[in-house]
N, C-alpha and C positions, 0 to 999 in steps of 0.2 A: 760736410756733413756726415758724407758717406763712411769718409775713413777717420776722421779726426771726433767726432761725439759719439758715433755711435756704433766703432769697431769696424774688422776691415770685412771686406764685400763677401756676403754670404756664398758658399757656395751653389749649383743649380738643383746637388742634391738637399742640402738646406731648405733652400725656398721650397722645395720640394713637400718636405715635412713639414714645414710651419702652411701648407697650402691643406697637406692630409690630415693633420690634427687642428686646422677648422672647421667648428661646428657647423657654421653655413654650408662649409664645401662639401663635410659628409651629408649635410642633410640634402644637396644639392646631386650627388654622387648618388644617394640611394633613387633620387628621381628618375635619373637616368637607365633606368631600369624598363621604364615606358621603352613599349621598342611603337615607333613611328615611320614610316614610310617617306622617303620624300620624292616628290611627281612635279618640283617645280618646272617650268619649260625656261630654258635658258642656261640651267644650271648643269656644269659637269659635270660628268661621274652619276652611277645611281645609287649611290648612297645617301643617309638619313644628312638635313639640314643640324649642324651641330651648333647648338646654342652656346654660347661662351658668355657668361658673364664677367664684366672686370670690374673689381670691388676696388676704383683707385678715384680720388682725385687729384690735378696736376698741380692747383692750387693749394693744395693740403689744409683742407678745410675739411671738418668733422664728419659733415655727411655730403652734402655739396653731391656731384656724379660718382661718386661712391657708391650710393644707394639706387645707383637706376636700374642696375639689376633687378633689386628685390622690387620695386617701385612699379616696372613696366610685368612681370611676374602678376603680381596683385591686380595689375589693370589688364590682365587676361589673355597674357603674350602663349601660355602653354595652350591654349585653349582655342586661338582666334588661328596658330598653326598646326591646330590636331590632324595626324595623320600627315607629317610631313618633316617632325623636328624630333628630336631627342636634345632631354637637358643634359648636360654634361655640369663638372664643379665650378663654381664662382673661382677667378682665381680673388684670391685675397692675401693684400699685405701687409705691411707694418703700419704701425698708427703714424697716419699723417703730421708731416711737421711743417710748417706752414715760414717755413725760412730756407736761403740756399747753402747748398751745401759749400763743402771746397771745389767740387768741380764747376761752381755757378748754378746746379740747379735747382727749381724749387722742388720741395720734399721729394728731395736726392733717394733718401734711401727706398722708400715705396717705390718710386719711379724705376731702379734698376732692377728692382726684386719683380716687379709688375713685366718689364720687358722680358725677363728670362724665364718668366712663368706663361704670358702670351705667346712666345716664340714657343715652348712645348706643347701648347694647347691648339695652336695649330698646327704644326709640323704631324703630333698625333693624328687629329684627325685627318688631314690631307694623307697622309699615309695608310689610315684605313677606309679610304673612299668614299669619305663623307664631302660636306661643304660645309664648312668654319662659317657660322655667324655671329662674329664679337659685337657685346652691346654692352653698354656703357663706356663709365672714363672719358676719354679724349682724345684727340688725334695722334697722342704720344703713342697708342696702340699699334700706328702703323710702322714702328721704330722695331719691332718685330712680327707683324701680321705680312708684312712683303718678302724681309729676309726667308721667312719659314715656307710663301711659298717658292721663292727664285731657289732655296737649298730644295724642295719638294719638287721644284719641275724643273731644274735646271737654269732657268732664267723665270724673271717675275715680269709684269708691268701694271700700272696703276689709272685707275679711273678716280681721278679726285675731284667730288663733289663737295664744296664747301664758300663759306664768303668771304674766307682769307686765302692768303698765297700759303702761308704759313711759311717760308721761307727766309727766317731771320737768321742769321748767320748766330751762331751760340757766342760769338766773341762781343756782337753785339747787341745781345739781347740786355734788354733795360729790367725784366722782368724775373727771367731765368725758367720760365714757364717752356717745357718741353712741345708741350702742342702749338710754338709759335715759331718751330723752328726742325719738327720731324721732314718736310719735304727738301729743306738742307738739306741735312740729314744722307735722304734718299739718293740724294743727287750726287753726294761728295763736294758739294759746295762747303761743309765742314763738317766738323769731329775730329780733326784729329788730334786734339786737346782734350777728348772724350775718354772716360771710363771705359771699361769693358763691360760690356759687354758692347756700348754703341760706337764705340770706335771699328771693331771689327763690321760689323753691321753697316758702316754708312760707304756709300757708293754704289749701293747694289740696281741702281735703275740712272741708264741713259737717259739723254734728252728727249727720245721719240720715244720711249718706255713709259710718258705720263704724259697724259691730259688730262687738265684742269679746268673746269664748269662750274660758271656762278658768282665768280668773284664779285665782290663790290666794295674792297676793304684801301681804297685809294687814298682817302682822306686819314682814315687810320693809318695807312702807311707813313703817308708824309709826317703825321704826329710824330712816330718812334723812330723817321730818321731810314724805311728801310725800303732799298730799291722794287721796283718789279721785276719777277723772271718774265715774263712774258716773249720778249725776246730769245730764251734760250729756248723754252718747249711751247708748246700748243695749249695757248688758255684763251678759255671764253668767257667773258665775264656775262654777267649777270642780263643784262641789258640783251648779251651776244643769245643766250639761250632762250627769254622770252621768243625771239624771234620766230623758232622754229624747233621747241623743245623735243622734236622726238626726231628731224634731223641731227641737230646737235649731240645726240644719246650715241644714233647708229653710230656716225659718222667718227665719233670718239671712241666706238667700240670696235669699228672695224683697224681702228689705227696701232690701238693697244693690243687685239687681238694676232695682230702682223706680226708685234716685236716678239712677244713667247708664247711658250706652249699652254699659257695660263694668266689670268690679269688678275688681280684681285682690284676692289669696289670699293671704296669708303664715302662714308656720309657725315658730315658735320651738317648737324640739323640748324646751325646758325647760317645756311644757307638759306634758309627760308624768312619771309618778309618778319618783321615783328608784329602785324598783323594775325597773321597764322598760326605763329607757336611763339607761346608769352617764355618757355619753361627756358628760357639759355640767356647770355650776359649779351649776347647782341639785338637782343628783342630790343632791352632798352639805351643801346648806343646810339648815341646820333651822330655816330660819322661812318653808321653804317646804315642808311637809307636802302630802301628799296629789297631786293630779294623775291628769290621764289614763292609762286604758290603752292599747295598741297596737290593741286591738279598738274601744276609743271612739275614738282619734282615727282610725280606717280610718274606721269608720260615717259620724262627723262629714264628713269631709273625700270622699269618694264622694254622701253626700248632698247637698252642696255640690254638686258636680261637679256631678252627673242635672239639678240646676236650672236647669242653662244660666248662659249671660251671663259668666262666667270669661275672662279675658282674656291672665291670665298669671299668674304661682306664684311664690312664692320661697320656701326652705326655708333655716333656717340654725341656728346655735348649736351643731353638731357641733365638737367638741373632737379630733382626731386623736391630742393628745397623750395624754388618758385613756383611749388604747382601741388599746393594744398591737399588738391579734391583729385587728385591725380586726370584730371580731363586734358590735360597736354599729354600723357603717357597714355591715354585713349587714344589718341591721335598717332600717334607713333604705332602702338600697337597695328590700328587700325590699315594704317599705312603698310605694316609688311604681313600682314594676313593678303590685303589686297594684292600686290606686286609678288609675294608668293603663291599665290592663286588660292590659299585659304579660303576662309568663314572671318568676316570680322564679328 
């Protein structure tokens, strides 16, 4: 799709032009004039929290996760972080296409545009001394965020909080969803056949530079024939985290901080139990029982940030289509406000 159906790959400059000309991006850019000071505990650097919305749906849905940034702002994101954050322009990509492209990725053109644009946003925030907080979309944002941190800091590490391992090689994927394979890319377990910029970004992390928490996807992996990477990296299941959330987080933070000048935090909201959070696919997935509570997730993230060294954060897989009253959006906003020290 990326080449045969839509023409040649867009250059970084072309992607930037699309972004700048998009009305939503322009409106968000005007909002960036709000000067808010970041004072969150455990965050590296004295700058602002740079709120970066990503309007991308990895499944190629017309709305889905692409509308998460707007929904979270409607639920009061900026007010909840008042005094701590600044809004920067959303990442906006091409019209979604729910088919696999010529390289096998679902919604391929938009995916590659998203990776290029998120890399630019994160790198710009870091170079300006700010703390990027990427919200919306799915785990595929890590294909850009972690390499951007590695380039800015010299190397990077990752604390990965998710219900899934997301380590399916692209060659073995039955769906083509990049959000199921980003960890395999970051570890260099796949990606040799990928298009740029994905091919050059693969292998940015060594096994010691990632700690994974909250997994409960053993039944799902069995269904798709994906092996665990628990023997390669440090991995704590949801049951492991239940036992002592604060300790699990502080030990994880100590490990990633020892591996690089700065580490990235990622949260896939499907790490939560279905009874806690309904606005994601895993909430109704019978192969994904259990999960963390909001209280446990808050303890994990607060403990990790207090350990220091975190340089950026992404949170995703919230689907407003499953949240018509924005109740779940409010939960996400209250969680961010609590962890970052704001007022819910």
